[in-house]
C-alpha positions in Angstrom: 0.0 0.0 0.0 1.3 3.5 -0.9 0.2 6.5 1.1 0.9 10.2 0.4 0.0 13.5 2.1 -2.1 15.8 0.0 -3.8 19.1 0.6 -7.6 18.7 0.9 -8.3 21.1 -1.9 -5.8 19.3 -4.2 -7.5 16.0 -3.2 -11.0 17.3 -4.1 -9.8 19.2 -7.2 -10.7 18.1 -10.6 -14.1 17.9 -12.4 -13.0 14.5 -13.8 -12.7 13.0 -10.3 -15.6 11.1 -8.8 -15.6 9.9 -5.2 -17.9 6.9 -4.6 -19.1 5.8 -1.2 -19.4 2.0 -1.5 -22.7 0.6 -0.3 -21.0 -1.4 2.5 -19.9 1.9 4.2 -22.1 3.2 7.0 -24.7 5.9 6.4 -23.8 9.5 7.0 -24.3 9.9 10.8 -22.4 13.0 11.9 -24.3 14.9 14.5 -24.0 18.5 15.6 -21.2 17.5 18.0 -18.9 16.2 15.2 -19.8 19.1 12.9 -19.0 21.6 15.8 -15.6 20.0 16.4 -14.8 20.3 12.7 -15.9 23.9 12.6 -13.9 24.7 15.8 -10.8 23.1 14.2 -11.3 25.3 11.1 -11.7 28.4 13.3 -8.5 27.6 15.2 -6.6 27.3 11.9 -7.6 30.9 11.2 -7.0 32.2 14.7 -3.6 30.7 15.0 -2.7 31.6 11.4 -1.8 28.0 10.6 -1.1 27.1 7.0 -2.6 23.6 7.3 -4.5 21.2 9.4 -4.5 17.4 9.6 -8.0 16.3 9.1 -7.1 12.6 9.7 -6.5 10.1 6.9 -8.8 9.7 3.9 -8.3 6.4 2.3 -9.4 5.8 -1.3 -8.9 3.1 -3.9 -8.9 3.6 -7.6 -11.9 2.2 -9.4 -11.3 3.1 -13.0 -14.6 2.9 -14.9 -15.3 4.8 -18.1 -13.6 8.2 -18.8 -13.7 9.5 -15.3 -11.2 8.9 -12.5 -13.4 7.1 -10.0 -12.2 6.5 -6.4 -13.9 4.3 -3.8 -13.8 6.0 -0.4 -12.7 3.4 2.1 -12.3 5.7 5.1 -13.1 9.4 5.6 -16.5 9.5 4.0 -18.0 11.4 6.9 -15.4 14.2 6.7 -15.5 14.4 2.9 -19.2 14.7 3.0 -19.3 17.3 5.7 -16.6 19.4 4.2 -18.3 19.2 0.8 -21.5 20.5 2.4 -19.6 23.3 4.1 -17.9 24.4 0.8 -21.3 24.3 -0.9 -22.8 26.5 1.9 -19.9 28.9 1.7 -20.3 29.3 -2.1 -24.0 29.8 -1.8 -23.5 32.4 0.9 -20.9 34.3 -1.2 -23.2 34.3 -4.2 -26.1 35.6 -2.1 -23.9 38.4 -0.7 -22.6 39.4 -4.1 -26.1 39.5 -5.5 -27.2 41.6 -2.5 -24.5 44.2 -3.1 -25.1 44.1 -6.8 -21.9 42.5 -8.0 -23.4 39.5 -9.6 
């Protein structure tokens, strides 16, 4: 097995990448407590002016099918899902603010 450190944005980057949660993985079950801990970790990154944060390991396995790069998510699906929801909320908020001030 080969592991490598990668920045989260680099990991998620690429419209040709697709991350698939296998059916045998547990359902999404993060509660407010886990989301709050992730949020607090992100706030501390900003407050302490840190350049990075270790989100714990995310384990994937290549599952090449068709023209896309498919990856089975073996571990880290809760974090990936929560961070994706957070990014989507941030983009939607920024769009709403830009619209409100007449820039978009």
